[in-house]
C-alpha positions as CSV (number, residue, x, y, z in Angstrom):
1,M,0.0,0.0,0.1
2,K,2.8,2.4,0.9
3,R,4.6,1.8,-2.4
4,Q,1.3,2.5,-4.3
5,R,0.8,5.7,-2.5
6,L,4.4,6.7,-3.3
7,R,4.0,6.0,-6.9
8,T,0.7,8.0,-7.0
9,V,2.4,11.1,-5.4
10,T,5.3,10.8,-7.8
11,C,3.0,10.6,-10.8
12,L,1.0,13.7,-9.7
13,S,4.3,15.7,-9.2
14,L,5.4,14.8,-12.6
15,M,2.0,15.7,-14.1
16,L,1.9,19.0,-12.4
17,L,5.6,20.1,-13.0
18,P,5.2,21.1,-16.7
19,G,2.3,23.2,-15.8
20,A,4.1,24.9,-13.1
21,L,7.0,25.7,-15.4
22,A,4.5,27.0,-18.0
23,C,3.0,29.3,-15.3
24,M,6.4,30.6,-14.2
25,G,7.3,31.3,-17.9
26,S,3.9,33.2,-18.4
27,E,4.6,35.4,-15.4
28,A,8.2,36.2,-16.7
29,D,6.7,37.2,-20.0
30,L,4.2,39.4,-18.3
31,D,7.0,41.1,-16.2
32,S,9.0,41.6,-19.2
33,D,6.2,43.1,-21.2
34,A,5.2,45.4,-18.3
35,A,8.8,46.7,-18.1
36,A,8.8,47.4,-21.8
37,E,5.5,49.4,-21.5
38,R,6.9,51.3,-18.7
39,Q,10.0,52.2,-20.6
40,A,7.9,53.2,-23.7
41,D,5.7,55.3,-21.5
42,A,8.6,57.0,-19.7
43,Q,8.8,60.8,-20.7
44,P,11.9,61.3,-22.7
45,L,14.4,64.0,-21.6
46,V,16.8,66.3,-23.2
47,P,19.8,65.6,-20.8
48,A,21.7,68.1,-18.9
49,G,24.8,69.1,-20.7
50,T,23.0,69.3,-24.0
51,E,24.0,72.5,-26.0
52,I,21.2,74.3,-28.0
53,T,21.9,77.2,-30.4
54,F,19.3,79.9,-30.9
55,H,18.9,82.5,-33.6
56,V,17.6,86.0,-32.5
57,T,14.8,87.0,-34.7
58,E,14.6,90.6,-34.3
59,N,17.1,93.5,-33.4
60,L,17.4,94.4,-29.8
61,S,19.0,97.7,-28.7
62,T,19.3,100.0,-25.9
63,S,17.6,102.7,-28.0
64,A,14.5,100.5,-28.7
65,N,14.2,98.2,-25.8
66,R,13.8,98.5,-22.1
67,K,14.4,96.2,-19.1
68,G,11.7,93.6,-19.0
69,D,11.0,93.5,-22.7
70,T,10.5,90.0,-24.3
71,F,11.8,88.7,-27.5
72,E,11.6,85.6,-29.6
73,A,14.4,83.2,-30.8
74,V,14.3,80.0,-32.7
75,V,16.3,76.9,-32.4
76,A,18.9,76.8,-35.2
77,H,19.6,73.0,-35.5
78,D,17.8,69.8,-34.6
79,V,18.7,68.4,-31.1
80,A,18.9,64.7,-31.3
81,A,19.1,61.8,-28.9
82,S,22.0,59.2,-29.1
83,D,19.7,57.0,-31.3
84,G,19.1,59.7,-33.8
85,R,15.6,60.5,-32.6
86,V,15.0,64.4,-32.8
87,L,14.0,65.7,-29.3
88,I,14.0,69.3,-30.2
89,P,13.5,70.2,-33.8
90,A,15.0,73.1,-35.5
91,G,12.7,76.0,-35.7
92,S,11.2,75.5,-32.2
93,L,10.5,78.7,-30.6
94,A,12.0,80.2,-27.5
95,Q,11.3,83.3,-25.5
96,G,14.1,85.8,-24.0
97,E,13.9,88.6,-21.9
98,V,15.9,91.9,-21.8
99,I,17.3,92.2,-18.4
100,E,19.3,95.3,-18.7
101,A,19.2,98.0,-21.3
102,S,21.0,101.3,-20.4
103,R,22.0,104.0,-22.9
104,G,25.5,105.4,-22.9
105,D,26.0,108.9,-21.5
106,G,29.5,109.8,-22.7
107,D,31.6,108.4,-20.1
108,T,29.4,105.5,-19.3
109,P,29.1,102.8,-22.1
110,A,25.7,101.6,-23.2
111,V,24.7,98.1,-21.8
112,L,22.5,95.7,-23.2
113,A,21.8,92.1,-21.5
114,V,19.5,89.4,-22.6
115,R,18.6,86.0,-21.3
116,I,16.9,82.9,-22.9
117,R,14.1,82.0,-20.5
118,T,11.7,79.4,-22.0
119,I,11.4,77.1,-24.9
120,Q,8.3,75.8,-26.6
121,L,7.9,72.1,-27.0
122,A,4.6,70.5,-28.2
123,D,2.6,73.6,-27.7
124,E,3.9,73.9,-24.1
125,W,6.2,76.6,-22.8
126,L,9.0,75.1,-20.6
127,P,11.5,77.0,-18.3
128,L,15.1,76.7,-19.5
129,D,17.7,76.2,-16.9
130,A,20.9,76.8,-18.8
131,T,24.2,78.5,-19.1
132,M,25.3,80.7,-21.9
133,V,28.3,79.3,-23.5
134,S,28.9,81.3,-26.7
135,A,27.4,84.3,-28.6
136,D,28.1,84.9,-32.3
137,L,26.9,88.3,-32.7
138,N,25.7,89.4,-36.2
139,R,27.1,92.7,-37.0
140,D,25.2,95.3,-39.0
141,A,27.1,96.6,-42.0
142,G,26.7,100.1,-40.9
143,D,28.8,99.5,-37.6
144,T,31.8,101.7,-37.1
145,A,35.0,100.8,-35.3
146,S,33.7,102.6,-32.2
147,E,30.5,100.7,-32.2
148,T,32.2,97.3,-32.2
149,A,34.8,98.3,-29.7
150,G,32.8,97.4,-26.7
151,K,32.8,94.3,-24.6
152,I,30.9,91.0,-24.8
153,A,30.4,88.8,-21.7
154,I,28.4,85.6,-21.2
155,G,27.1,83.6,-18.3
156,A,28.1,84.9,-14.8
157,A,30.8,87.1,-16.5
158,A,27.8,89.1,-17.9
159,G,26.7,90.0,-14.4
160,A,30.2,91.1,-13.4
161,L,30.3,93.2,-16.5
162,I,27.1,94.9,-15.9
163,G,28.0,95.6,-12.3
164,Q,31.3,97.1,-13.2
165,I,29.7,99.6,-15.8
166,L,26.6,100.5,-13.8
167,G,28.4,100.5,-10.4
168,K,31.1,102.6,-12.1
169,N,33.7,100.7,-10.1
170,T,35.9,97.9,-11.7
171,E,35.6,96.0,-8.4
172,S,31.8,96.3,-8.4
173,T,29.5,93.2,-8.4
174,L,26.2,92.9,-10.0
175,A,24.4,92.9,-6.6
176,G,26.4,96.2,-5.8
177,A,25.1,97.8,-8.9
178,G,21.5,97.2,-7.6
179,V,20.3,95.2,-10.5
180,G,19.7,91.7,-8.9
181,T,21.5,88.5,-9.6
182,I,22.2,87.6,-13.2
183,A,23.8,84.3,-14.4
184,G,22.9,81.4,-16.6
185,A,21.8,81.9,-20.2
186,V,22.7,85.6,-20.3
187,V,24.8,87.5,-22.8
188,A,25.8,91.2,-22.3
189,L,27.4,93.6,-24.6
190,T,28.5,97.3,-24.4
191,S,29.1,100.0,-26.7
192,R,30.8,103.4,-26.5
193,A,28.8,104.7,-29.5
194,G,25.6,105.7,-27.4
195,D,23.6,102.5,-28.0
196,A,24.4,98.7,-27.8
197,T,22.7,96.5,-30.4
198,L,22.1,92.7,-30.7
199,Y,21.3,92.2,-34.4
200,E,18.7,89.8,-35.9
201,G,20.5,86.6,-36.7
202,S,22.9,86.6,-33.8
203,Q,23.4,83.1,-32.5
204,L,23.2,82.4,-28.8
205,R,24.4,79.0,-27.6
206,V,23.4,77.5,-24.3
207,R,24.2,74.4,-22.3
208,L,21.3,72.9,-20.2
209,D,21.9,72.7,-16.4
210,T,19.0,70.5,-15.9
211,P,17.2,68.1,-18.2
212,V,14.1,69.3,-20.3
213,P,11.2,67.0,-20.6
214,V,9.9,66.3,-24.1
215,R,6.2,66.1,-24.3
């Protein structure tokens, strides 16, 4: 009798084992599918460190603009992921702000400073946390030697430049000049010709400090 029961249990175990393995395989497949779906649903990001070049679409100057004015720029080139997928297409709109516009008065040069603040992706405006890394300023054909003899500064150096000029002290900081803290995606330029101008077509290149979600 004992041998018969042992044979019965052994047979049942062998009969159940393939089904158990099949069940385990099905659960593994489900877990794999769920992970793939989560990855597909994950919001893609433009990673920190990515550089984006913008074209300014209008002339900005200390004669026509005031502090707080906004302006438009467009993305000059596609920004692509490592797999070639375009995350930010060329032509995407960005919005900038004039953060300082002071005309020269003889001894004091004119100062113009602008910043890229937001970018439009999929009909949504997103804040841009970035640092200006270069500025290729388009020069008007009518520029004279005196007009182009000013200084150009980017990022944190732009704040120092403004502070030195408005504070009328080479050791002055931006805070000392009373115009707040300026850093990040900023370019400042000066001119001793009465007005400083950032011409349409100038290129401003920024590097992202934090990722930008792509909708």
